[in-house]
C-alpha positions as CSV (number, residue, x, y, z in Angstrom):
1,M,0.1,0.2,-0.1
2,E,1.6,3.2,-0.9
3,T,1.4,5.7,1.7
4,K,3.1,8.9,2.3
5,F,5.1,7.5,5.0
6,N,6.3,4.6,2.5
7,N,6.9,7.4,-0.2
8,V,9.5,9.1,1.7
9,K,10.9,6.2,3.0
10,T,11.7,5.1,-0.4
11,H,12.7,8.2,-1.7
12,L,15.4,8.3,1.1
13,F,16.6,5.1,0.0
14,E,16.9,6.0,-3.7
15,Q,17.9,9.6,-3.5
16,G,19.7,9.7,-0.1
17,K,18.0,13.1,1.3
18,I,14.8,14.8,1.2
19,N,13.2,18.3,2.5
20,T,9.9,19.8,2.9
21,W,9.5,21.2,-0.3
22,Q,10.1,17.7,-1.9
23,A,7.8,15.9,0.2
24,I,4.8,18.6,-0.5
25,K,5.6,18.6,-4.3
26,L,6.3,14.9,-4.7
27,Y,3.8,12.9,-2.3
28,G,1.8,15.5,-0.8
29,A,3.3,15.1,2.4
30,T,2.9,18.2,4.7
31,R,4.2,16.5,7.7
32,L,7.7,15.5,6.9
33,S,9.2,16.1,10.3
34,D,6.6,13.6,12.0
35,I,7.5,10.8,9.3
36,I,11.2,11.7,10.1
37,F,10.2,11.2,13.7
38,K,8.9,7.8,13.3
39,L,11.6,6.6,10.6
40,R,14.1,7.5,13.5
41,K,12.1,5.8,16.0
42,E,12.2,2.6,13.7
43,G,16.1,2.6,13.7
44,F,17.0,4.6,10.7
45,N,19.7,7.0,11.1
46,I,18.8,10.5,9.7
47,E,20.7,13.6,9.9
48,S,19.0,16.6,9.7
49,K,21.4,19.5,7.9
50,R,20.4,23.0,7.9
51,I,20.7,24.8,4.3
52,T,20.9,28.7,4.7
53,T,20.6,30.3,1.1
54,K,18.5,33.1,-0.7
55,D,14.8,32.8,-1.8
56,R,13.8,34.3,-5.2
57,N,13.2,37.7,-3.4
58,N,16.9,37.7,-2.6
59,Q,16.2,37.3,1.0
60,I,17.8,34.9,3.4
61,C,16.1,31.8,4.1
62,S,16.6,28.5,6.0
63,Y,15.4,24.9,5.8
64,V,16.4,21.2,6.2
65,D,17.6,18.4,4.3
66,Y,16.9,15.2,6.0
67,V,20.0,12.8,5.2
68,L,19.9,9.2,5.3
69,I,22.8,7.8,6.7
70,N,23.4,4.3,4.9
71,D,23.1,1.6,7.5
72,E,23.0,-1.6,5.3
73,T,21.3,-3.6,8.4
74,L,18.2,-1.6,7.5
75,L,18.0,-2.5,4.3
76,N,17.1,-5.7,4.4
């Protein structure tokens, strides 16, 4: 069964990272931090990397990339 949780989990395995904007656009997942919390609770090693950049209005903004740290034991 395809769920937002499973879509994000698969995305992390295939792409290695995800951010809120990607989760919303690709999967309609508006509560990415909750999904990441649940994945971490299941034992996945996911780092939060804060990214600071400028937006389309040239203003400083920041967001988080959630990065899956490879752990071969979780892939089975």
